[in-house]
N, C-alpha and C positions, 0 to 999 in steps of 0.2 A: 563553463559547467551546462550541462543542460539536463532541465527536472523530467526524470523518469517520471511519465503520469499514468496509474492507475485508475481503468473508469471503476467507479465504488456500486454504482447500479443494480447488478444481477446479484443480489443478496437476499435469503430467502429471509431476513428478519423483515423486508419489504412487503408488505401485504399482496401487492402485484405481481412482485417476483415467484411469493411462496406458492399464490393460487396459478400461475402460468404452468410453476413445476408438477402441481397436483395434478393438471390438468392436460399436459404433456402439447404444451400451445408453444410451439417452433415459433409462430409468426412472431408471439409477443416480442419472445427473446433473443430472436434475433434482430426485431425492430431495434431493442433499445440497446444491443452490442452494436447494428450500426452506427445511431445516434454517437453513441458513444468513440467506437471508431474516427468518426465522420470528425467530431472535436478534436483529436490530437492524439487518443488514446494510445499511449504505447504496449499497455498489457490492459487485462478485462480480469477483474477481481470476480472470480466465480466461487458462491458459497451456497451449497445445502444442507447446513446444521441442523435446520429444521427439522427434516427426515426423521434422525437419530439412527436406527437400526438400516433405515432403507437409505440413507445417505451414499455406500459406494455408489449401488445403481442411481441413485436421484446426479448425484457431484459426476460421473462419467457423461451420463445424457443432456445436462447445461456443457460442460465441455465438446463435447460433439455437437451439439446445436448451435452453438457461438461458433465454434471453428467454422464449418460450413459455411456460412453466413458472411466473415470476414478474418481478414489474412494478420489477426492479431494473436500474440502467444497469450497462456491463464496467468493469472495470478490467484492459486487455488487454497482458499481460505478455508483450513480446517486443523483440530487437533486430533482426527481419527486416521492413525495412520492406513488403515484398511482403505477409507476413502481415495485419500491421495493415492496410496500406490495402485488403486483402480483406475482413477482418473488419469494418473500420468501414463499409463499404459495403453489410453487413446488421444493421448494429449502430443500435438504437433508442435515442435520447436522446444524450446528452453524455455520450460514452464519456472514460476517463482513459486516457491514455500512459502503458505504462511500459516504455519509457523516455529519456530524452534526456540527453544529454553534453555535457562539449568536447572530445571526440575527435571529431577533424573529420568524419571518414566518417560519424559518425552524428549529430553534430549536422543536418550538410548534408542524409544521408536521410530523417531524420524531423521536421526542423522542417516543411519544404511539407504535410507530413499536417495538422500543428496545425494550421495556419493552413488548407486546405484545407477541414478536419472541424470546425474551432473547435471543437476538444476539450480537455481538462484535461491536462497536463502533468508529470510526474514528473522532476524534474532533479536526477539524481546530482553529486555532488561528485563528480565524475572527469574526467581529460582523459588525452591521448595520454603521460605522463608518469607513468600508474598511479597506482596506489593511494595518496589522501592519508597523510599521518603521524599527522599532529596535527589537533588542532580546530583554529587558525591555518588551515594548510593546507584545513581544509572551507571554511572560511569566507574564503579569497579565493576558491577554487572557485565556492562559491554567488554570491558575491557577480558575479563576470564572469559567470554564467549569467542572474542575474537582469536583470544592465543589456545582456544581448543580447537577451534573449528579450523583453524589454521596449520595446526599439526596434524589436523585429520586430513591435509593436503587441497582444502577448500578454497578457491581461488580466494583472494581480497577483494575482488571486485565483483564476484556473488556475493558477498556477503551486504545484506540491506540490514544494519540496525535499527531496532526500533525502542525509544526509549521511554514510550506508552503512554501516550498523550488521556488523560483525565478531564473532565469538565472541568469548567471555573467556574461553574453554579456549586459545583462541591466544595471549593477554597479558591477563593483569588489567586492565591498562592500557586495554582498548577502552571497558570502559565508560564512566568519567568521559567519557573525549573524548567520545564521542558527546553525551552527557551538556551538555556544555561548548560542544562545538558547537551543539547549538541552542539555547541562551540565547544565543550571542554574535548567531546565522542572526536569530533572532525579534526580539532587543533591536533590533538595526540595521533590519529590514528589517520590523516587523510586518504588513505587509499581504501580506505571502508567507505561505503555509506548510509547515510541517515535516510530512513523514512518511517513515515507516521500516517495514520489515519487522522486526516485534518479536519472532516466532521467533527470528533469525538469533541473537539474542545469547546463548543458551541451549545453541547447536550444539554436541556432543560431552560435554557435562556430564549427570548424573542430575537427576531433577525437576526438566525439563524448565516445565513449568509452573507452578512457585516462582516461578521464576527469570525467566521472563515477567511474572505476572502485578507484582512486585515492581518488573520494568526500566519495565512502563507506567507505572505510579505517578510514579518517579522522574521520569519522561519527562514527561510531562503536567504538572507543576510546574515544568520550565524550556520549555514554552511547545508541546510538540510536541499539532497540533491533527488528524491525521490517520495510521492504522495500519492496516499489513496485518497483522491477527491471527485467531485462532480466537473467535469469536463465541459455538460454540456450548460452550465452555469455562464451565461454570455461576461456575468460580471466576475465571475472567477478568473476565465480566461484573457480578460482583457485585464487585470490586476498582475495576472504571472507575467504577459508581455510587460507593461510599463514596467514592472521590478525588478526583470531580467536586462533591460536596457539599463536602468540607473546601478545597477550591480554589475556592469559591465559584462555581461554573461549572454549579451547580443549583438555580434560581430558586426558593425557600420549598421546598429538599430535595422538589421535586414528584415525578422521576425515580425518587428512590432511594425514596420512599415507594410509588410505582406498584407498586415492583420488591417489597418486599415484601408488599404485598398480594395482589399477584401467587404468593410463593411464590418468586420467582426470585432472593431474597439468599442465595447455598447460601457457605459459607466452612467 
């Protein structure tokens, strides 16, 4: 199993990125895009959500700017169907849309875009009832989403279920809930991908990188096969390489040994 790695850094919630988008600073956005691509990102997450009514324009600009610098597809991070459609019209390659859910309005506004542009799709374990309470609730929501999306002709290989990682600072059981959710969903639906925004787990706590790294290892062991994460953190990539060796996901330990030879195992 190869982890699909999505670079998390081009997000308007980060002050540096927001300023860069405001000023149309191509050099900044492209520098960060290159750093993430060189670190091994398969997709680059792009978000312009803080620009509200200007989001379609700004998201298009970010996508075009990123793809002029690196040969990578984008994970388009927005609940706004107008922004997503505008960005998809200029995007090269198969985009990953983040995201659809069982919320009625969201489902019916995003699904046509998935079908029209043949995208991959992040499917949130969420409905109009709000955030699920436990792993069983997440499993039931995932099951309904998978059934509905596959009936609409969406390939299982293009579906990335997100069990919704919440900060451990809110409740100490939330980490185990997500790990249990990943395992339940992957066991019943092995053809479906499991994805998460990794750094959400550590929000509000000190030494966030440490928590993110350990959580990645635990989640991989449960069946996670895609993550939105910071690949420019050497500790994160080192943990990823080591975990893949120990989980039998790195044939002949080749990726681990290559990283060692290149001096990229930093722990």
